[in-house]
N, C-alpha and C positions, 0 to 999 in steps of 0.2 A: 461526741461521736468517736468510736473506737477506730484505731488505725486499720484494723482488718476490713472494715466496711467503708473506709474513706477512699476518695478518688486517688489520693497519694499512694495508698497501698496498691491499688489496682495498676497504677502507672509503674510502680517499682516491680510488680510481678510481671507485667508485660515486658519490661526492659530485661528482666532476668531470663525470661523464656525466649526472648528474641535470638534467633540463630546468628552466629557470626557468618558473614558471607564467605563462601568458599572461593578460592582463587583457581581459575581454569586458564592456564597459559598454553596457547598453541604455538609450537615451534614448527613453522612452515618449512624450515630448512631451505635448501636451494631448489625451490619449486615455485611455480607461478609464471604468469605472463600477463600482459595488459588485458587480453581477452578473457583468460581464465579468471583473473582477479575480479573483473567486472561482474561476472556471474556469481563468483564466490562471495564477494562483499554484499551484493544485493540479497543473496540468500541469508547471509549472516544478519543483515539489517532487518530483514523481514521476519525471520524465525527465532532469533536469539535475543532480541531486544526486550522481550517480556519476562525474562528470568528475573525473579525478585531476590533470590538468595545467592547470587553469583556475581563475582567480578571477573569478567572475561577479557583476556588480552591476547592479541595476535602478534607474534614476533616474526617479522618479515625480512626478506632480503632488502638491503638498503634502497635499491632503485624504486621500490614500490611503496615507500613510506608516504610519498606525496599522494598516491592513489588512495591509500587507506584513509588519509586525512580528508580527502575530498568526499569519500563515500560515507565515512563513519563519524565525522566530526560532531554531529548533533544526535548521537545515539549513546547508549550506555556502554557500548563496546569500545575498549581502548586498544592501542597498538604500540608497537615498538620494534626493536631490532634484536638481532641474534649475537651482536658483538659491539665493541666500541674500542677506539684507540685509547691508550693511556696518556696521550698528549692532547692538548687543547688546540694546537695549531703548529705550523712550522714545516720543515722539510721532511715530511713523512709520507712519501708517495704511496698512494693506494689506501691510506688510512681514512677513517671517518670518525670525527670527534664527537664528544658529548654535546657541545653547543649546536653542532649541525643536526644531531638527532632531535634536539629540543626544538629547533626551527620547524620541524615537521610534526610537532605535537606528540612526540613519543612519550609514553608513560613507563613502559617496561623495557628493560635491557637485560638479555641473557648474558651472563659472563661466566667463563670457566668451563664451558661445555666440553666434554671429553673429546668430541669429534674435532674440536679446534686445538685443545691443549696437546692431544696426541699428534695430530698432523703438523702442527707448527711449533712444537716443543715449548709451549707457553708455561712459564714458571708460576708458582703460587704468588711470588712477589709481583709479577706483572699483573696478575689477576687482581691482586689487592689494590694496585694503583688504578686499574680500570674501575673497580668498585667505588673508589673514592671520587672519581670524576662523575660517575653516574649520580652519586648522592649530592655532589656539589651543584648539579644542575636540576635538582629536585625531581629526578626520575626514580623509579623503583628497580633496584637490581634484583635479578633472579640468579642467585649464585648456585651453580651446579657443583655438588660434591658427591663423591662416590668412589668405590674401590673396584679393582679388577677382579677377575675370577681367581687368579693366583693369590691375591691378597685376602680374599674371603676364605679360600680353602686353607690358608695359613693362619686364619683366625685373627688377623690384624686389621680388620675392616674399621673398627672404632678408632684405632690409632691413626689410620690413614685419613679418615674423615676429620678427626679432631685437629690434625696438623694442617689441613686445608682451611679450616675455620680459624685456627690460631694465626695463620699468615695474614688474614684480614684484620684481626684484632691488633697484631703487632704494629701495623702501619697506621690504622685508622681508629683504634680504640673500640671497645665492645659496644659503646653506645651507637655506633654506626649501624647496628642491626635494627634499630628502630625504623619502622616504615620500610622494611626490607623482607625479601623472601629467600629462603634457602630451599633448593630443590635437591632432595636426595635422589640421585640418579646413578645406581650402580652400573658401571661400565659394561658388565657382563649381560645386563638385561636390555641394553639399547639395541633396537632393531632385531632382537633375537626371537620375538614372538613368545618369550617366556618372561613375564614380569616377576619381580621379587614376590615372595609369598606375603600375605597380609601380616603374618607373624614377624617376618624379617623387616618389613616396612615399619611396623609398629615399634619394634625394638630399637631400630635405628633412629626413628623420629623422636622417640622419648630420650634416647641418648643425646641427640643434638640439642634438644630443649634443655636437658639437665646441664649439658656442657656450657651452653651459653648463659643460661639464667642462674645457675648455681656457681659454676666455676668463676664466672665473671661478675657474679652478684648483681644481676640486672633483671628487671621485669619490663621488657621493652614493649612499647605500644606498637600495634600493627605489625608485629613480627610473626611471620607465617612460615610453616614448613610444609612443603608439598612433595609429592613423589612423581618421578618420571622414569620411563623405561618400559617400552612395549605396553603402554596403557591402551586399552580398547574398551568397547562397550560391555564385553563379557566380564572382564576382571574388575571393571569399575565398581560393580555392585559390592564385591568383597572389599575393595580398597576403601570405599567410602563408609564402610561399617566401622572403620577404625576411628576412635575418638582423638587419636594423636595427630591425624592428618588434616591439614587445612586446605587441601586442594591437590591438583595434579598438573604436571607438565606433559602435554600431549604432543607426540611427534607425528609420525605419518598418518595416524588415525584422524588428525585434524584436517587433512586434505580432503578426506571423504566427508562431505557435508552431513550425510545421514548418520554416519558413524559418530561424528563429532557431536551432533545433536543428541544422540542417545546417551553419550557420556555426560553431557551437560544436564540432561533431564534426570539422570541418575543422581548427580550431585545436588540438583535443585531439590529433590524429594528425599534426600538422605538425612 
């Protein structure tokens, strides 16, 4: 029997044609309440659990991780936080450590978001130490990188992004990007209602892949690059047309359950 007609051939063909699941990470930011979350999580559980081609994660304020665990534990939906301490324990008032997040079943942890690094003067070195702690406790870091409008207009956006990535590699080694996510999130696009153009996203995502996989000579498993910055149901159609994009980081649109569902539906069918 020829290979073309064999069950093995058909199995290999199906495996080759199978889509990689897209990552849809919701950054809920400083929103929610016990009553809001109960309605929100119930709708997520009812309407989002049947997506076959997506890995969906909700990144929440720390106090609501227990609620997410209670509502979503036996679904396909994962959850996590928007930050983590660089320390595991000790006299660090107000901080929350990686093992604490793990206690509540967290899978995803956003690290390096510009809203934090700008407001709290967080250095690339601090972000790299946080990244290491996330990996140590077998969670998936969502590392935000991106340039300001001034940096883009100066044409140094690739230099800025590569330096943010290099800070992670300097402390942790390039292999740390296995089972990790990088979110390209240009600072000028966040909350502006103006997402980066598909061409800008495509160029930067390809640059990041080349920088990590070629400069550091690695082909890492489950390494994904997603885009964040004013993602909505309208621009999602164009964004998901890009082959270089593995998913999106959704900010305020994730609070609107209908809008978030449309974004996920677009991703599911792209």
